[in-house]
C-alpha positions as CSV (number, residue, x, y, z in Angstrom):
1,M,-151.5,3.3,-56.7
2,T,-151.0,7.0,-57.8
3,A,-149.9,6.4,-61.5
4,I,-150.0,3.7,-64.0
5,E,-146.5,2.3,-64.2
6,D,-144.8,0.9,-67.3
7,I,-145.8,-2.7,-66.2
8,A,-144.5,-3.9,-69.5
9,G,-140.9,-2.4,-69.2
10,D,-139.3,-5.9,-68.8
11,P,-139.2,-7.6,-72.3
12,K,-140.2,-10.9,-70.9
13,R,-143.2,-9.4,-69.0
14,A,-144.0,-7.4,-72.1
15,R,-144.0,-10.6,-74.1
16,V,-146.4,-12.2,-71.7
17,L,-148.9,-9.4,-71.6
18,D,-148.9,-9.1,-75.4
19,G,-149.6,-12.8,-75.8
20,A,-152.1,-12.8,-72.8
21,F,-154.1,-9.9,-74.3
22,K,-154.3,-11.7,-77.8
23,T,-155.3,-14.8,-75.8
24,F,-158.0,-13.0,-73.7
25,L,-159.4,-11.6,-76.9
26,T,-159.4,-15.1,-78.6
27,Y,-160.8,-17.2,-75.7
28,G,-162.1,-14.8,-73.1
29,F,-161.0,-14.6,-69.5
30,A,-162.8,-17.6,-68.3
31,R,-161.5,-20.0,-71.0
32,T,-157.9,-18.7,-71.1
33,T,-155.7,-21.0,-69.0
34,M,-152.2,-20.3,-68.0
35,D,-150.8,-22.8,-70.4
36,D,-152.4,-20.9,-73.2
37,I,-150.6,-17.6,-71.9
38,A,-147.4,-19.5,-71.7
39,K,-147.6,-20.8,-75.4
40,A,-148.7,-17.5,-76.5
41,A,-145.6,-15.8,-74.8
42,D,-143.4,-18.8,-76.0
43,M,-142.3,-19.8,-72.5
44,S,-142.9,-22.7,-70.0
45,R,-145.7,-22.5,-67.5
46,P,-143.0,-22.5,-64.6
47,A,-141.4,-19.5,-66.3
48,L,-144.6,-17.8,-66.5
49,Y,-145.3,-18.4,-62.8
50,L,-142.0,-16.8,-61.9
51,L,-143.3,-13.6,-63.4
52,F,-147.1,-13.7,-62.5
53,K,-148.8,-15.6,-59.8
54,N,-151.9,-16.3,-61.5
55,K,-154.3,-15.6,-64.5
56,T,-156.1,-12.7,-62.5
57,D,-152.5,-10.9,-62.0
58,I,-151.8,-11.2,-65.7
59,Y,-155.2,-9.7,-66.5
60,R,-154.6,-6.8,-64.1
61,A,-151.1,-6.4,-65.6
62,T,-152.5,-6.5,-69.3
63,A,-155.1,-3.8,-68.1
64,M,-152.3,-1.7,-66.6
65,M,-150.4,-1.8,-69.8
66,L,-153.3,-1.1,-72.2
67,L,-154.5,1.7,-70.0
68,G,-151.1,3.1,-69.6
69,R,-150.5,3.1,-73.4
70,S,-154.0,4.7,-73.7
71,A,-153.1,7.5,-71.3
72,E,-149.8,8.2,-73.0
73,S,-151.4,8.2,-76.6
74,A,-154.2,10.5,-75.5
75,K,-151.5,12.9,-73.9
76,A,-149.5,13.0,-77.1
77,A,-152.4,13.8,-79.2
78,L,-153.4,16.4,-76.9
79,Q,-150.0,18.1,-77.2
80,R,-149.8,18.1,-81.2
81,E,-150.8,21.0,-83.2
82,G,-154.4,21.8,-84.1
83,T,-157.4,23.3,-82.5
84,F,-158.5,22.0,-79.0
85,A,-161.4,20.3,-80.7
86,Q,-159.1,18.4,-83.1
87,R,-156.6,17.6,-80.4
88,A,-159.4,16.4,-78.0
89,M,-160.9,14.3,-80.7
90,N,-157.6,12.8,-81.7
91,A,-157.0,12.0,-78.0
92,I,-160.4,10.3,-77.4
93,E,-159.9,8.4,-80.7
94,V,-156.5,6.9,-80.0
95,G,-156.9,6.8,-76.2
96,L,-160.4,5.5,-75.9
97,I,-162.5,4.6,-78.9
98,G,-159.6,2.6,-80.7
99,M,-158.7,0.6,-77.6
100,M,-162.4,-0.1,-76.8
101,Q,-163.2,-1.0,-80.5
102,E,-160.3,-3.5,-80.6
103,I,-161.7,-5.2,-77.4
104,G,-165.3,-4.8,-78.3
105,D,-164.8,-6.3,-81.7
106,S,-163.2,-9.6,-80.4
107,P,-165.5,-12.7,-79.8
108,H,-165.1,-12.2,-76.0
109,G,-165.0,-8.3,-75.9
110,A,-168.1,-8.2,-73.7
111,E,-166.7,-10.7,-71.2
112,L,-163.4,-8.8,-71.0
113,L,-165.3,-5.3,-70.8
114,D,-167.5,-6.7,-67.8
115,M,-164.5,-7.6,-65.7
116,K,-164.5,-4.1,-64.1
117,S,-164.3,-5.2,-60.5
118,I,-160.9,-7.0,-61.1
119,V,-159.4,-3.7,-62.6
120,A,-161.3,-1.0,-60.7
121,D,-158.5,0.7,-58.9
122,I,-156.4,0.6,-62.4
123,A,-159.2,2.0,-64.3
124,L,-159.7,4.8,-61.7
125,C,-156.1,5.7,-61.7
126,W,-156.2,5.8,-65.5
127,R,-159.4,7.9,-65.5
128,D,-157.4,10.6,-63.2
129,Q,-154.5,10.4,-65.4
130,L,-156.7,11.1,-68.7
131,A,-158.5,13.9,-66.7
132,G,-155.2,15.6,-65.7
133,H,-154.0,15.5,-69.4
134,I,-157.4,16.9,-70.6
135,A,-157.4,19.5,-67.9
136,D,-153.9,20.7,-68.9
137,A,-154.9,20.9,-72.5
138,I,-157.8,23.0,-71.5
139,D,-155.8,25.2,-69.4
140,E,-153.4,25.8,-72.3
141,E,-156.3,26.5,-74.6
142,A,-158.1,28.8,-72.2
143,A,-154.8,30.8,-72.0
144,R,-154.1,30.8,-75.6
145,S,-157.7,32.0,-76.2
146,R,-157.4,34.6,-73.3
147,I,-160.6,33.0,-71.6
148,D,-160.8,33.2,-67.8
149,L,-162.6,29.8,-67.0
150,A,-163.2,31.2,-63.3
151,A,-165.1,34.1,-64.6
152,K,-167.4,31.6,-66.4
153,S,-167.7,29.6,-63.1
154,F,-165.5,26.7,-64.7
155,S,-162.2,25.1,-64.0
156,A,-160.1,23.1,-66.4
157,P,-160.6,19.8,-64.1
158,Q,-164.3,20.5,-64.2
159,L,-164.5,20.6,-67.9
160,A,-162.4,17.4,-68.2
161,D,-164.5,15.7,-65.8
162,I,-167.5,16.7,-67.8
163,L,-166.0,15.4,-71.0
164,L,-165.2,12.0,-69.5
165,D,-168.4,11.6,-67.6
166,G,-170.2,12.2,-70.8
167,L,-167.9,9.7,-72.7
168,E,-168.8,7.3,-69.9
169,G,-172.5,7.8,-70.3
170,M,-172.1,7.2,-74.0
171,K,-170.6,3.7,-73.6
172,S,-173.9,2.0,-72.4
173,R,-176.2,4.2,-74.7
174,I,-174.4,4.1,-78.0
175,S,-173.0,0.8,-79.5
176,N,-172.3,2.0,-83.0
177,V,-168.9,3.1,-83.4
178,E,-169.6,5.9,-85.9
179,E,-172.6,7.2,-83.9
180,K,-170.3,7.3,-80.9
181,R,-167.8,9.4,-82.8
182,Q,-170.6,11.8,-83.7
183,A,-171.8,12.1,-80.1
184,V,-168.2,12.5,-79.1
185,A,-167.6,15.4,-81.5
186,A,-170.8,17.1,-80.2
187,L,-169.5,16.8,-76.7
188,V,-165.9,18.1,-77.5
189,K,-167.7,21.0,-79.2
190,V,-169.6,22.0,-76.1
191,I,-166.4,21.9,-74.1
192,D,-164.7,23.8,-77.1
193,L,-167.3,26.6,-76.9
194,A,-166.6,27.1,-73.4
195,L,-163.1,27.8,-74.3
196,H,-163.9,30.3,-77.0
197,A,-167.2,32.0,-76.3
C-alpha cells in the first residue's frame, strides 16, 4: 500500500464505517459483533458481508478512513495562512490530537489504540503521508525565510521525522491533553527555530 485510499468513497461503505467506528468506541473491538455493526449501519448482516468479509476487515477499513481523514486535515491545516508554528500546531491538533482524544475518551479507547498490529501497515502509510505533508510545509517555510537547510545539516524530511518521532514519544509519556499540547508547542518551536535562526 503506497497511499491511504478513500476507503469510504462508496456511501454504503461510508455508512458502515461510520457506524462501526461509533460501535467500536461504545463496545470495544472484542465485544462488537457483526450484528452490532449491521444495526449501526441500518442494514442486514448478509448485506454487511457483501461489503466486508469480517470484523477485522471493517476495523482496518475504519482505521484507513480515520487516518486518511487525519492526513488530509493535517495537509489542509499546513496549507492555510499563518506562521509555520501556527500551521504546524493546527495540523497536529486536527490531524492527531483531536482524533486520538476522541478515541482515548471513549470507554474502550485503550483497547482500540492497543490494536496496532492489525493496522500497522496502514499506520505506517499514514505516517509517511503525514511526514511528506510536513516536509513540504518545512521546505516552503525554509524557502520563504531564505534558509538553506542543507547548510545547517538538515533536510525537510529529517525535520518532519524529528517532529513525528517526538510526537510518538509523547503519546506514552504524557496522558493529559493540555500538557501534551504544551509539549507539542515546545517541539514545534524547536523545528521553527531551525527554520528562522
